[in-house]
C-alpha positions in Angstrom: 98.6 99.2 89.0 99.9 99.9 92.9 103.1 99.0 93.9 102.3 96.1 96.7 104.7 94.9 99.1 102.8 91.1 100.6 105.7 90.6 102.8 104.0 90.8 106.0 101.9 88.0 105.2 104.3 85.7 104.6 106.7 86.2 107.8 105.3 82.8 109.1 106.7 81.0 106.3 109.9 82.9 105.6 112.1 85.3 107.5 114.3 87.6 105.9 116.2 87.9 109.5 116.4 83.9 109.0 117.4 84.2 105.4 120.1 86.3 106.3 121.8 83.4 108.0 124.8 81.5 106.5 124.7 77.9 105.8 127.2 75.7 104.7 127.0 72.7 102.3 126.4 68.8 103.3 126.4 66.1 101.9 125.2 63.8 104.1 121.3 62.9 105.2 119.9 66.1 107.0 118.3 65.1 110.4 115.8 67.4 111.6 115.1 68.9 108.5 111.6 69.5 106.8 110.9 70.2 103.5 107.1 70.8 101.9 106.1 72.6 98.5 105.3 76.1 98.6 101.5 76.7 99.0 101.0 78.7 95.6 104.2 78.2 93.7 104.6 74.8 91.6 108.2 73.3 92.1 109.5 75.7 95.0 109.6 74.4 98.3 109.9 75.7 102.0 112.6 74.1 104.0 112.7 74.0 108.0 116.4 73.9 108.7 117.6 72.0 111.9 117.3 75.5 114.2 113.7 76.1 112.7 114.9 79.0 110.3 113.1 78.6 107.1 114.0 79.3 103.3 113.2 78.7 99.3 114.7 76.2 98.0 114.5 74.2 94.3 114.9 70.4 93.8 118.4 70.1 92.2 118.6 69.0 88.9 122.3 68.0 89.1 122.3 66.2 92.6 125.2 66.7 94.6 126.6 69.9 92.7 125.8 73.5 94.0 126.5 76.4 92.0 127.0 79.5 94.3 128.0 77.7 97.5 124.5 77.5 98.7 123.6 74.6 100.9 122.4 71.1 99.8 119.8 69.7 101.6 118.8 65.9 101.7 115.1 65.2 102.6 112.9 61.7 101.6 115.7 60.6 99.1 115.4 64.0 97.2 118.0 66.8 97.1 117.4 70.2 97.2 119.4 73.5 96.9 118.8 76.6 99.6 118.3 79.6 97.5 119.4 82.9 98.5 116.9 86.1 98.1 120.1 87.8 99.0 121.7 86.5 95.7 118.7 86.0 93.5 116.0 88.6 92.8 113.5 86.2 91.7 114.1 84.6 95.4 113.7 88.0 96.9 110.3 88.8 95.2 108.8 85.6 96.4 109.6 86.0 100.0 108.3 89.7 99.7 105.0 87.9 98.5 105.1 87.5 94.9 101.4 86.1 94.0 102.3 84.4 90.5 105.5 83.1 88.9 105.0 82.2 85.5 107.8 79.5 85.3 106.9 75.8 85.9 107.8 72.3 84.9 108.2 72.4 81.4 108.6 75.9 80.7 110.3 77.5 78.1 112.3 80.6 79.5 114.3 83.4 77.8 116.8 85.0 80.5 117.9 88.1 79.5 121.0 89.2 81.6 121.9 85.9 83.2 125.5 86.9 84.8 127.3 83.7 86.3 123.9 81.8 86.5 122.7 82.1 90.0 119.3 82.2 89.5 119.0 80.9 86.3 120.3 77.9 88.2 117.3 77.8 89.9 114.9 78.4 87.2 116.9 75.3 85.3 115.7 73.3 88.4 111.8 74.6 87.9 111.5 74.0 84.4 113.1 70.4 84.9 114.3 68.4 82.0 111.1 68.9 79.9 111.7 73.0 79.9 114.3 74.9 78.5 116.0 78.3 80.0 118.2 80.6 76.9 120.3 82.3 78.7 121.8 85.7 77.5 124.8 87.2 78.6 126.9 90.2 77.2 130.1 89.8 79.9 132.5 87.2 78.7 133.6 86.4 82.6 130.3 86.0 83.4 129.4 83.6 80.2 132.5 81.7 80.8 131.4 81.1 84.8 128.3 80.0 83.2 128.9 77.7 80.9 131.7 75.9 83.1 129.8 75.7 86.5 126.1 75.7 85.2 125.5 74.6 81.9 128.0 72.0 81.7 125.9 70.2 84.3 122.5 71.3 83.4 121.2 69.9 79.6 118.3 72.5 79.9 120.8 75.5 80.2 121.5 77.1 76.7 123.7 79.8 77.0 124.4 82.8 74.4 127.4 85.3 74.6 125.1 88.2 73.3 123.5 91.7 73.6 120.2 91.6 75.0 119.6 95.0 73.0 119.9 93.2 70.0 117.5 90.2 69.6 117.9 90.0 66.2 121.5 88.3 66.2 120.6 85.4 68.3 116.9 84.7 67.1 118.4 81.8 65.1 119.2 79.7 68.2 116.1 80.3 69.9 113.7 77.2 68.6 110.0 78.6 68.5 108.3 80.8 71.2 108.8 81.0 74.5 106.3 80.9 77.5 108.0 83.8 79.7 111.0 86.1 79.4 112.9 86.9 82.4 114.8 90.3 82.5 117.6 91.3 84.6 120.0 93.9 83.0 121.8 97.3 84.0 120.2 99.2 80.9 118.6 102.9 81.0 115.3 101.2 78.8 114.6 97.8 80.6 111.3 97.9 79.9 111.9 98.9 76.1 114.6 95.8 76.0 112.2 93.5 77.6 109.2 94.3 75.1 111.7 94.5 72.2 113.0 91.0 72.6 109.2 89.6 73.5 108.0 90.8 69.8 110.9 88.5 68.6 110.1 85.0 70.9 107.2 85.5 73.4 104.2 83.5 72.6 100.6 85.0 72.3 99.3 85.9 75.9 103.2 84.9 77.2 104.3 86.6 80.1 107.2 88.6 81.2 109.1 89.4 84.3 111.2 92.6 84.7 113.6 92.8 87.8 113.8 96.5 87.6 116.7 98.2 88.6 115.6 102.3 89.0 119.3 103.4 89.7 120.2 102.3 86.1 116.9 104.1 84.8 117.5 107.6 86.3 119.2 108.4 89.9 117.2 111.8 89.8 113.7 109.7 90.3 112.6 108.0 93.8 112.7 104.3 92.7 108.6 103.9 93.1 108.3 106.4 89.7 110.7 104.3 88.0 108.7 101.3 88.7 105.4 103.0 87.9 107.6 104.7 84.5 108.3 101.0 83.4 105.2 99.4 83.7 103.8 102.3 82.1 105.9 101.2 78.9 105.2 97.5 79.2 101.3 98.6 79.1 102.0 100.9 75.9 103.4 97.7 74.6 100.2 95.5 75.0 100.6 94.3 78.4 98.8 93.9 81.3 100.8 94.4 84.5 99.7 91.7 87.1 102.5 93.1 89.9 104.6 95.4 90.9 106.7 94.0 94.2 109.6 96.2 95.5 112.8 93.5 96.9 114.0 95.7 100.1 115.7 94.6 102.0 117.3 91.9 99.7 118.0 94.3 96.6 117.4 98.1 97.1 115.9 100.4 95.1 114.5 97.0 93.0 111.6 95.8 92.0 110.0 92.7 90.3 107.3 93.7 87.4 105.0 90.8 86.1 103.1 91.7 83.0 101.2 89.4 80.6 100.6 89.9 76.4 97.1 90.8 75.6 
């Protein structure tokens, strides 16, 4: 599996320089703004702002409420949240050309390393009321923010103050098998941690998504070598690695690795 960067193919859709521009919240009907579904990815939208700048977005499951100061857009009776690629590795991966996001309406997701809920909130938008996002976070301050600012307004987010290295401790809180596991943890054995959780919770032929942080694994190795190493670990654990997408410039020395259980 080669490390692939498709970002040049989608520059006409989403420009990284445009994404870097700041936005402000607006609760009023937005004039001169266009919203359309993403051409490939379900429940994800492309937003064209007043000045022609393009953004990713998700339909807001909790209308009127932003999570991290993101702009709210009203269009044809629906409200959308602008998705900041510099705050979310998943958004960055999509802009860099990620071909498959195994998260859609109704998906059951286990999210490892949920932090204060920036990306989980957009995942919550995507899976909707028929889906669920089990959020594991170890830092007490982050879980408090996740509970008070996100989960309190989203019934499909279930936060857990737990250590993702010990899935047996929270197995009782997860009902059945999940469709997808998303892992974003600053640990030295990220692929192993992800696969260990999948042994407990992932359904047959389910998907895993690893936001690989190379500097947390080995600062002496080139990031590309770390990505390939983690992908190799997933293959040894029974996964077919389908994509490795570097996240520069949104997150340096990071890549999104997508794999399916075989």
